[in-house]
C-alpha positions as CSV (number, residue, x, y, z in Angstrom):
1,M,199.9,-69.8,169.9
2,K,198.3,-66.5,170.9
3,D,194.9,-65.1,170.0
4,E,192.9,-61.9,170.8
5,C,189.8,-61.8,172.9
6,G,186.8,-60.5,171.0
7,I,185.5,-58.4,173.9
8,C,188.3,-56.9,175.9
9,G,191.0,-57.1,173.1
10,R,193.7,-58.7,175.2
11,V,196.2,-60.9,173.4
12,M,197.1,-64.1,175.4
13,R,197.8,-67.8,174.9
14,T,195.0,-70.0,173.6
15,T,195.4,-72.2,176.7
16,Y,194.0,-69.3,178.7
17,M,191.0,-68.8,176.4
18,R,187.8,-70.7,176.0
19,Q,185.3,-71.2,173.2
20,C,181.7,-69.8,173.5
21,Q,179.1,-72.5,173.1
22,R,176.9,-70.2,171.1
23,C,179.0,-68.1,168.8
24,K,182.0,-70.6,168.7
25,K,184.5,-67.8,169.2
26,L,187.5,-67.6,171.6
27,F,187.4,-65.3,174.6
28,C,189.4,-64.9,177.7
29,R,188.2,-66.4,181.0
30,D,187.2,-63.0,182.4
31,C,184.8,-62.4,179.5
32,M,183.1,-65.8,180.0
33,T,180.2,-66.9,182.2
34,P,178.3,-70.1,182.8
35,D,175.2,-70.7,180.6
36,V,172.5,-68.4,182.1
37,A,169.7,-70.4,180.5
38,T,170.6,-73.8,181.8
39,G,173.0,-73.0,184.7
40,D,175.4,-75.6,183.5
41,P,178.9,-74.6,184.7
42,N,180.6,-76.6,182.0
43,A,178.8,-74.8,179.1
44,M,180.4,-71.4,178.9
45,L,179.1,-68.4,177.1
46,C,180.7,-65.1,176.3
47,L,179.3,-61.9,177.8
48,H,177.7,-60.8,174.5
49,C,175.8,-64.0,174.1
50,A,174.7,-64.1,177.8
51,S,173.4,-60.5,177.6
52,R,171.4,-61.4,174.5
53,I,169.8,-64.3,176.4
54,V,169.0,-62.2,179.5
55,S,167.8,-59.1,177.6
56,P,167.1,-59.8,173.9
57,R,167.6,-56.8,171.7
58,T,164.4,-55.9,169.8
59,V,165.9,-53.0,167.8
60,S,169.2,-52.7,166.0
61,K,172.3,-51.7,168.0
62,Y,172.9,-48.8,165.6
63,A,169.4,-47.4,165.6
64,G,170.7,-44.3,167.4
65,L,173.1,-43.6,164.6
66,E,170.4,-44.1,162.0
67,G,168.1,-41.7,163.8
68,H,170.8,-39.1,164.1
69,L,171.6,-39.2,160.4
70,K,168.0,-38.9,159.4
71,F,167.7,-35.8,161.6
72,R,170.8,-34.2,160.1
73,S,169.7,-34.9,156.5
74,A,167.3,-31.9,156.8
75,F,170.2,-29.5,157.4
76,T,173.4,-30.6,155.7
77,D,174.8,-33.0,153.1
78,T,177.9,-34.1,155.0
79,V,178.4,-35.1,158.6
80,K,181.7,-35.7,160.4
81,L,181.4,-37.9,163.5
82,T,184.1,-39.1,165.8
83,F,184.2,-42.7,167.1
84,A,183.5,-41.4,170.6
85,R,180.4,-39.5,169.3
86,I,179.1,-42.7,167.6
87,D,179.6,-44.6,170.9
88,G,177.4,-42.1,172.6
89,L,174.7,-42.4,169.9
90,I,174.5,-46.2,169.9
91,G,174.9,-46.4,173.7
92,S,177.7,-48.9,173.4
93,N,181.3,-49.3,172.3
94,L,182.2,-49.9,168.7
95,P,183.9,-53.2,168.0
96,M,187.7,-53.3,167.8
97,A,187.5,-53.8,164.0
98,A,186.0,-50.3,163.6
99,Y,189.3,-48.9,165.1
100,R,191.6,-51.1,163.1
101,D,190.1,-52.2,159.8
102,P,188.9,-49.5,157.3
103,L,186.9,-52.1,155.5
104,W,184.5,-52.2,158.5
105,W,183.2,-48.8,157.3
106,S,182.5,-50.1,153.8
107,N,179.0,-49.4,152.5
108,A,178.0,-53.1,152.3
109,S,174.3,-53.7,152.9
110,S,175.0,-57.1,154.2
111,S,176.5,-55.8,157.5
112,E,174.2,-54.6,160.3
113,H,176.1,-51.4,161.0
114,A,176.2,-50.3,157.4
115,K,172.5,-50.7,157.1
116,A,172.1,-48.0,159.7
117,W,173.5,-45.2,157.5
118,L,172.3,-46.8,154.2
119,N,168.7,-46.9,155.4
120,A,169.0,-43.2,156.5
121,G,170.2,-42.3,152.9
122,W,173.9,-41.8,153.8
123,E,177.2,-43.4,152.8
124,A,180.6,-43.5,154.5
125,Q,182.9,-41.3,152.4
126,E,186.0,-40.9,154.4
127,V,187.5,-42.8,157.4
128,N,190.5,-41.7,159.4
129,L,191.5,-44.5,161.9
130,K,194.5,-42.5,163.2
131,E,192.4,-39.5,164.3
132,G,189.3,-41.6,164.9
133,Y,186.5,-40.0,162.8
134,V,184.4,-40.8,159.8
135,V,182.7,-38.6,157.3
136,F,179.2,-39.4,156.0
137,K,177.8,-38.0,152.7
138,K,174.0,-37.9,151.9
139,V,173.3,-39.7,148.7
140,R,169.5,-39.7,148.7
141,V,166.7,-37.8,150.3
142,L,164.1,-39.9,152.2
143,P,160.5,-39.2,151.3
144,R,158.7,-37.4,154.1
145,K,155.5,-38.7,155.5
146,A,152.5,-37.0,154.2
147,K,150.7,-34.9,156.7
148,K,147.1,-35.6,157.4
149,K,144.7,-33.1,155.9
150,K,142.5,-31.3,158.4
151,L,138.8,-31.8,158.1
152,E,137.1,-28.8,156.5
153,I,133.8,-27.8,158.0
154,T,131.3,-27.2,155.3
155,Q,128.1,-27.0,157.3
156,P,127.4,-24.3,160.0
157,F,127.8,-25.4,163.6
158,T,124.6,-26.4,165.3
159,P,124.8,-26.5,169.0
160,V,123.5,-29.6,170.8
161,P,120.1,-28.9,172.4
162,V,120.3,-28.7,176.2
163,H,117.7,-30.5,178.2
164,R,116.6,-28.4,181.2
165,P,115.0,-30.3,184.0
166,R,111.5,-29.1,184.9
167,S,111.0,-27.4,188.2
168,K,109.0,-29.7,190.5
169,V,106.0,-28.2,192.2
170,P,105.3,-29.7,195.6
171,S,101.9,-31.3,196.0
172,K,99.1,-29.8,198.1
173,T,99.2,-32.7,200.6
174,K,102.9,-32.2,201.3
175,A,102.4,-28.4,201.6
176,S,99.5,-28.8,204.0
177,K,101.5,-31.3,206.2
178,L,104.5,-28.9,206.3
179,Y,102.3,-26.0,207.2
180,A,100.6,-27.9,210.0
181,R,104.0,-29.0,211.3
182,I,105.2,-25.4,211.4
183,K,102.1,-24.3,213.3
184,N,102.6,-27.1,215.9
185,L,106.2,-26.0,216.5
186,E,105.1,-22.4,216.9
187,R,102.3,-23.4,219.4
188,Q,104.8,-25.5,221.4
189,R,107.2,-22.6,221.7
190,S,104.5,-20.2,222.8
191,M,103.4,-22.6,225.6
192,Q,106.9,-22.9,226.9
193,Q,107.4,-19.1,227.3
194,P,105.9,-17.5,230.6
195,I,103.2,-14.9,230.2
196,R,104.2,-11.5,231.3
197,G,102.1,-9.8,234.2
198,L,101.1,-13.1,235.8
199,K,102.7,-14.3,239.0
200,G,102.9,-17.8,240.0
201,R,101.0,-19.2,243.0
202,P,103.0,-19.2,246.2
203,P,103.8,-22.6,247.5
204,S,101.5,-23.8,250.3
205,R,102.9,-24.0,253.8
206,S,102.6,-27.2,255.6
207,R,100.9,-27.1,258.9
208,L,102.9,-27.9,261.9
209,T,100.8,-30.2,264.2
210,D,103.4,-30.1,267.0
211,N,103.0,-26.3,267.7
212,K,99.2,-26.3,267.9
213,P,97.7,-24.6,271.1
214,Q,96.1,-27.1,273.4
């Protein structure tokens, strides 16, 4: 017996395939990895389940498609998107069922991918699997968020009073001390400078006792 791998899409014998311990689906050995949570080599998980454990998804996989359709709803009523374009919007590859089964594009609210365009107010109108595109049609207009009203100023603007610091007047004691210090500095400078017109006293000569007349 043969079966198809749910990730890579290769068809091979069931003896070469293993069952995921989490989703209970068959995958080839290349698309399996040991349990990343426990590290048990006997418990094998598929790459999809392993990636959900390592980096759990907080938003829907098809949130990019939903946001794109919400943006286009303001300009047009029909949108034609290729499968490659949708891959770029969601940041991942579409499953193999999207390329083979037209029922995958049905507007069923129970499926995660259909909720993306239904929540945006669109429905899948036409699907061409041979050429690889889908046509969405806008069925309802989403209510826009009400803008916040600006506050109206009814009273005239009153500026905030500015507190100016008072100029400090130095005390008489500090002023007198500063004045006395300046006078002392001037007196010291005047004493250091020589007075013009006065010559210094010549140095005294030492008497030589050896050359005295006897």
